[in-house]
C-alpha positions in Angstrom: 192.4 151.3 154.6 190.0 148.3 154.6 190.8 145.5 152.2 187.8 144.0 150.4 187.8 140.9 148.3 185.2 141.2 145.5 184.0 138.0 143.8 181.7 137.7 140.8 181.8 135.8 137.5 180.6 138.8 135.5 183.5 141.2 134.5 181.1 144.1 134.2 179.8 143.7 137.7 183.4 143.4 139.0 184.3 146.6 137.2 181.4 148.6 138.5 181.7 147.5 142.1 185.5 147.9 142.1 185.2 151.5 140.9 182.4 152.3 143.4 184.3 150.8 146.4 187.7 152.3 145.4 186.0 155.7 145.2 185.0 155.2 148.9 188.7 154.7 149.8 188.7 150.9 150.1 191.5 148.7 148.8 189.7 146.3 146.4 190.9 142.9 145.1 188.6 141.7 142.2 188.3 137.9 141.7 186.7 136.7 138.5 184.9 133.6 139.8 185.0 131.3 142.8 188.2 129.5 141.8 190.3 132.6 141.7 188.7 133.8 145.0 189.7 130.5 146.7 193.4 131.3 145.8 193.1 134.8 147.3 191.3 133.6 150.5 194.0 131.0 151.1 197.0 133.4 150.5 195.8 136.8 151.7 193.9 138.4 154.6 190.9 140.7 154.0 188.6 142.8 156.1 185.5 141.9 154.1 184.4 139.7 151.2 181.5 140.5 148.8 180.5 137.5 146.7 177.9 136.6 144.2 175.9 133.5 145.1 175.2 132.0 141.6 178.6 131.2 140.0 180.2 128.2 138.4 182.0 126.0 139.0 182.5 127.3 142.6 179.5 129.2 143.8 179.2 131.7 146.6 177.8 129.2 149.1 180.9 127.1 148.7 183.1 130.2 149.2 181.1 131.0 152.3 181.7 127.6 153.8 185.4 127.9 153.0 185.6 131.3 154.7 183.7 129.9 157.7 186.2 127.1 158.0 189.5 128.9 157.1 188.8 132.6 158.1 185.9 132.5 160.5 186.5 136.2 161.5 186.1 137.4 157.9 182.6 139.0 157.4 180.9 138.1 154.1 178.2 139.9 152.2 176.4 137.8 149.6 175.1 139.3 146.3 172.2 137.6 144.5 170.2 138.5 141.4 167.4 136.2 142.3 166.2 137.7 145.6 165.7 134.1 146.9 164.7 134.4 150.5 165.5 130.7 151.1 169.0 131.1 149.7 169.6 134.3 151.7 168.4 132.6 154.9 170.7 129.7 154.3 173.6 132.1 153.7 172.9 133.9 157.0 172.7 130.5 158.8 176.1 129.6 157.4 177.6 132.8 158.9 177.1 135.5 156.2 177.0 139.0 157.7 174.2 140.2 155.3 173.0 139.8 151.7 172.1 142.3 148.9 169.9 141.7 145.9 170.8 142.7 142.4 170.2 145.2 140.9 171.4 146.9 144.1 171.0 150.5 145.3 174.4 152.2 145.7 173.4 153.7 149.1 172.2 150.4 150.4 175.4 148.7 149.3 177.7 151.3 150.9 175.8 151.4 154.2 175.9 147.6 154.4 179.7 147.5 153.6 180.4 150.2 156.2 178.4 148.4 158.9 180.1 145.1 158.2 183.5 146.7 158.5 182.6 148.5 161.7 181.2 145.3 163.2 184.3 143.4 162.2 186.5 146.1 163.7 184.6 145.9 167.0 184.9 142.1 167.1 188.6 142.2 166.1 189.4 144.7 168.8 187.6 142.6 171.4 189.6 139.5 170.4 192.8 141.5 170.6 191.8 142.9 173.9 191.2 139.4 175.3 194.7 138.4 174.1 196.2 141.4 175.8 194.4 141.3 179.1 197.3 139.4 180.7 199.7 142.2 180.1 198.8 145.5 178.5 195.9 146.6 180.7 197.2 145.3 184.0 197.5 148.1 186.4 201.2 147.5 187.0 201.7 148.4 183.3 199.8 151.6 183.4 202.2 154.5 183.8 201.1 156.1 187.1 203.9 158.0 188.8 201.7 160.9 189.9 199.5 160.6 192.9 196.5 161.5 190.7 197.0 158.5 188.4 197.8 156.2 191.4 194.4 157.3 192.7 192.8 156.4 189.4 194.4 152.9 189.6 193.1 152.4 193.1 189.6 153.3 191.9 189.9 150.8 189.0 190.7 148.0 191.5 187.8 148.9 193.7 185.1 149.4 191.1 186.1 146.7 188.6 184.5 143.8 190.5 181.2 145.6 190.8 178.4 146.0 188.1 178.0 149.7 188.7 177.8 152.1 185.8 180.9 154.3 185.7 181.4 157.8 184.1 185.0 158.5 183.2 185.7 162.2 182.9 188.7 163.8 181.4 190.0 166.0 178.5 190.5 164.4 175.1 193.7 162.3 175.0 194.0 161.6 178.7 193.4 157.9 178.3 189.7 157.4 179.2 189.3 154.3 177.0 192.5 152.8 178.5 190.9 153.1 181.9 187.6 151.6 180.6 189.5 148.6 179.2 191.4 148.2 182.5 188.1 148.1 184.4 186.8 145.4 182.1 190.1 143.5 182.4 189.8 143.4 186.2 186.1 142.5 186.3 184.4 139.1 186.3 183.2 140.0 182.7 186.8 139.9 181.3 186.2 136.7 179.3 183.3 138.3 177.5 183.2 141.1 175.0 184.4 144.7 175.4 182.6 146.7 172.7 183.1 150.4 172.2 181.2 153.0 170.2 182.0 156.7 169.7 178.7 158.5 170.1 180.1 161.5 168.1 181.3 159.5 165.1 177.9 158.2 163.9 174.7 160.1 162.8 171.6 159.6 164.9 169.9 156.8 162.9 173.1 154.8 162.5 174.0 155.3 166.2 170.6 154.0 167.3 170.9 151.0 165.0 174.5 150.3 166.1 173.5 150.4 169.8 170.1 148.7 169.8 170.1 146.7 166.5 167.4 146.8 163.9 164.7 144.7 162.1 164.7 144.0 158.4 163.2 146.8 156.4 163.2 149.3 159.3 165.3 151.7 157.2 167.1 151.9 153.9 169.9 149.3 153.9 168.3 147.1 156.6 168.3 144.0 154.5 168.2 141.6 157.5 167.6 141.5 161.3 170.8 142.6 163.1 171.7 142.7 166.8 173.2 145.9 168.3 176.1 146.3 170.6 174.0 146.0 173.7 173.0 142.5 172.6 176.4 141.5 171.1 178.1 142.4 174.4 175.9 140.0 176.4 177.7 139.2 179.7 180.4 141.8 178.8 181.0 145.5 178.7 179.8 148.3 176.5 181.9 151.5 176.4 180.2 154.7 175.2 182.8 157.3 174.3 181.8 161.0 174.0 178.5 160.3 175.6 177.8 164.0 175.6 177.2 163.8 171.8 174.4 161.3 172.1 171.2 162.9 170.7 168.4 163.6 173.2 166.0 161.2 171.4 168.5 158.3 171.9 169.2 159.3 175.5 165.6 158.6 176.4 165.7 155.1 174.8 169.1 154.4 176.4 167.9 155.4 179.8 165.1 152.8 179.5 167.7 150.2 178.5 169.6 150.9 181.7 166.6 150.9 183.9 164.8 147.9 182.5 167.9 145.9 181.4 166.3 145.1 178.1 166.6 146.5 174.6 164.2 146.9 171.7 165.6 146.9 168.1 164.8 149.7 165.7 161.6 148.7 164.0 161.0 145.9 166.5 158.1 145.2 168.9 159.8 142.8 171.3 161.9 143.6 174.3 165.1 141.5 174.6 166.7 141.0 178.0 170.3 141.9 178.3 173.1 141.6 180.8 175.8 144.2 180.1 177.9 146.6 182.1 177.9 150.2 180.8 181.0 152.4 181.0 180.7 156.0 179.6 183.3 158.7 179.0 183.0 162.4 178.4 185.4 165.3 177.8 182.5 167.8 178.4 180.9 168.9 181.6 177.6 167.1 181.5 176.1 169.2 184.3 176.6 172.3 182.0 174.8 170.5 179.2 172.0 169.6 181.6 171.5 173.3 182.3 171.4 174.0 178.6 168.8 171.3 178.0 171.2 169.2 175.9 171.6 166.2 178.3 169.1 164.4 180.4 169.6 164.8 184.2 168.1 161.4 185.0 170.5 159.7 182.5 173.5 161.6 184.0 172.7 160.3 187.5 172.1 156.8 186.1 175.5 156.8 184.4 177.6 158.5 187.1 177.0 156.0 189.9 180.8 156.0 190.3 182.7 158.9 188.6 186.4 158.6 187.8 188.2 161.8 186.9 191.5 161.8 184.9 193.5 165.0 185.3 195.1 166.6 182.2 198.8 165.8 181.7 199.8 169.4 182.6 198.5 168.8 186.1 200.5 165.6 186.6 203.9 166.5 185.3 205.5 163.5 187.2 204.0 161.3 184.5 205.5 163.1 181.5 209.0 161.5 181.3 207.9 158.0 182.4 205.3 158.1 179.7 207.8 159.4 177.2 210.2 156.5 178.0 207.3 154.1 177.8 206.4 155.3 174.3 210.0 155.0 173.3 210.0 151.4 174.2 206.7 150.8 172.4 207.9 152.4 169.2 211.3 150.6 169.2 211.3 147.4 167.2 212.0 144.3 169.3 215.7 143.6 169.7 216.8 147.1 168.9 218.0 149.8 171.5 215.5 152.5 172.3 216.5 156.0 171.1 218.0 158.3 173.8 216.3 161.5 174.8 218.7 164.5 174.6 218.8 166.3 178.0 217.3 169.4 176.4 214.4 167.3 175.1 213.6 166.1 178.6 213.4 169.7 179.8 211.2 170.7 176.8 208.8 167.8 177.4 208.4 168.8 181.0 208.0 172.5 180.2 205.4 172.0 177.4 201.7 172.5 178.3 200.4 169.4 176.4 196.9 170.6 175.4 196.5 167.2 173.6 197.5 165.3 176.7 198.9 161.8 176.6 197.9 161.3 173.0 199.9 164.4 171.9 202.9 163.1 173.9 202.6 159.7 172.2 202.5 161.4 168.8 205.5 163.6 169.7 207.6 160.6 170.6 206.5 158.8 167.4 207.6 161.9 165.5 210.9 162.0 167.3 211.6 158.3 166.7 210.8 158.7 163.0 213.3 161.5 162.5 215.9 160.6 165.2 219.5 160.8 164.1 222.2 158.5 165.6 219.5 156.9 167.7 219.1 160.2 169.6 216.0 162.4 169.9 217.0 166.1 169.9 214.9 169.2 170.1 215.0 169.7 166.3 213.2 166.4 165.5 210.3 167.1 167.8 207.1 168.6 166.3 207.7 172.3 165.6 205.1 173.5 168.2 206.7 171.5 170.9 210.3 172.2 169.8 209.5 175.9 170.2 208.8 175.6 173.9 210.9 177.9 176.0 212.8 176.3 178.9 213.6 178.3 182.0 217.4 178.8 182.4 218.9 177.0 185.4 219.5 179.2 188.5 223.1 180.4 188.9 225.2 178.4 191.3 228.5 179.0 193.1 226.9 180.3 196.2 229.8 181.0 198.5 227.7 183.9 199.7 224.5 182.1 200.5 224.4 183.5 203.9 224.0 187.0 202.4 221.1 186.1 200.2 217.8 187.8 200.8 215.6 185.1 202.6 212.8 185.9 200.2 215.0 184.8 197.3 216.7 181.8 199.0 216.0 178.2 198.0 212.9 176.7 199.5 213.4 173.7 201.7 211.9 171.5 199.0 214.4 172.8 196.4 217.3 172.3 198.8 216.2 168.7 199.6 215.7 168.0 195.9 219.2 169.2 195.2 220.7 166.9 197.9 218.6 164.0 196.6 219.9 164.4 193.1 223.5 164.5 194.4 222.9 161.2 196.2 221.2 159.6 193.2 224.2 160.6 191.0 226.6 159.0 193.4 224.6 155.8 193.4 224.4 155.8 189.6 228.1 156.4 189.4 228.8 153.4 191.7 226.6 151.3 189.4 228.7 152.4 186.4 225.8 154.2 184.8 223.5 151.1 184.9 220.2 152.7 185.7 218.4 149.4 186.4 221.0 148.4 188.8 220.9 151.8 190.5 217.1 151.7 190.8 217.2 148.2 192.4 219.9 149.5 194.9 217.7 152.5 195.7 214.6 150.3 195.9 212.7 152.5 193.5 211.2 151.9 190.0 213.2 152.6 186.9 210.6 155.2 185.9 211.0 157.0 189.2 214.7 157.1 188.8 214.3 158.7 185.3 211.9 161.3 186.7 214.2 162.2 189.6 217.4 162.2 187.6 217.0 163.4 184.0 219.7 162.6 181.5 221.1 166.0 182.0 222.4 164.9 185.4 223.5 161.4 184.4 227.2 160.7 184.5 228.9 160.0 181.2 230.2 156.5 181.1 
């Protein structure tokens, strides 16, 4: 829930705006006058500030200067009853996101507020990304036990240094945005912005304005000139998620941006040169959409210079338990031991089909951590749909008559070698007194590989 600081020296205006914004689901802090607002600014963090300009003794311009100095990332929308172009321009020069004249139109106000919050979110995520590039998105920290994901990591290392457009394909929840951020992190553009937009989340007019920017007066709510993501990401990367949902009318304009490397704002008549790298993602077969006339073929070929395909989690089961242990560590507060997966849970996780892919697995682990008892995740604390998964019973042992078995029903060579491998791994783990990290080092394999090869069900009790 976005937190908005609302500043005005007229109680009636504060009341009306507070009611309006709360009805939209925002958390609103009303401040009667600039003095009170200064206290809030210095003691609390907000996602947006709406402030009247004409107030005494502390006016809106003074507040704007304070925010610019103390909280430069906080977007500010100025309210003025005078419609003074000079004052509004001065506010924009001082860093205000936008201004609205009183009496305002409700739709105009809400659109401007929503755009300011979306813009701030994009900028904040970019700053967080830059702070995390040294760790989170390095390939060595991407869980890639399966050959399929190892191939994806190799592709990332090869394509990241280029400027080629890349189309990332995969089902929902497979981690397409994670791959896009890793590409940016390993590129020469990593010090510049990474800005993302979900093409399915915005209606056509708003998506066009978000991508290309707009000129003042070009549509309702366009109170000032604004740059779009393609301009804001200058020198960096733009990630277009769910590109299949982009309307045909915008597809044509976007194709021109890719070809000419310049953008024209909505309502503008001037082309602005840009230098951005475009990464796109889709969970839909674009070639099928082309055949249906819902996606431009020329745009498809322009975007898919280098395609990267992420397989669904059910086709790379080697990644399931390593991912589960990774999410356990992420969800465990620093300094506390991670919950233990019950042996039955490990079997359930590997047997479940994961239609929601990695995102569903992450949510399942969060659910388990929330309801875990005695720091142990058991089947009954998993989401019901996953907990209901049937696990195949282990094959009967005690084969003193193996030589009489029907060859068609005997163990495969792979199963036999797997059995012997597990016996050896258990011996090494026992020699390490149950210390998995020590055992993994002795075996010269990763800890995640050890967990995959030797589930808790086979671990010695120490």
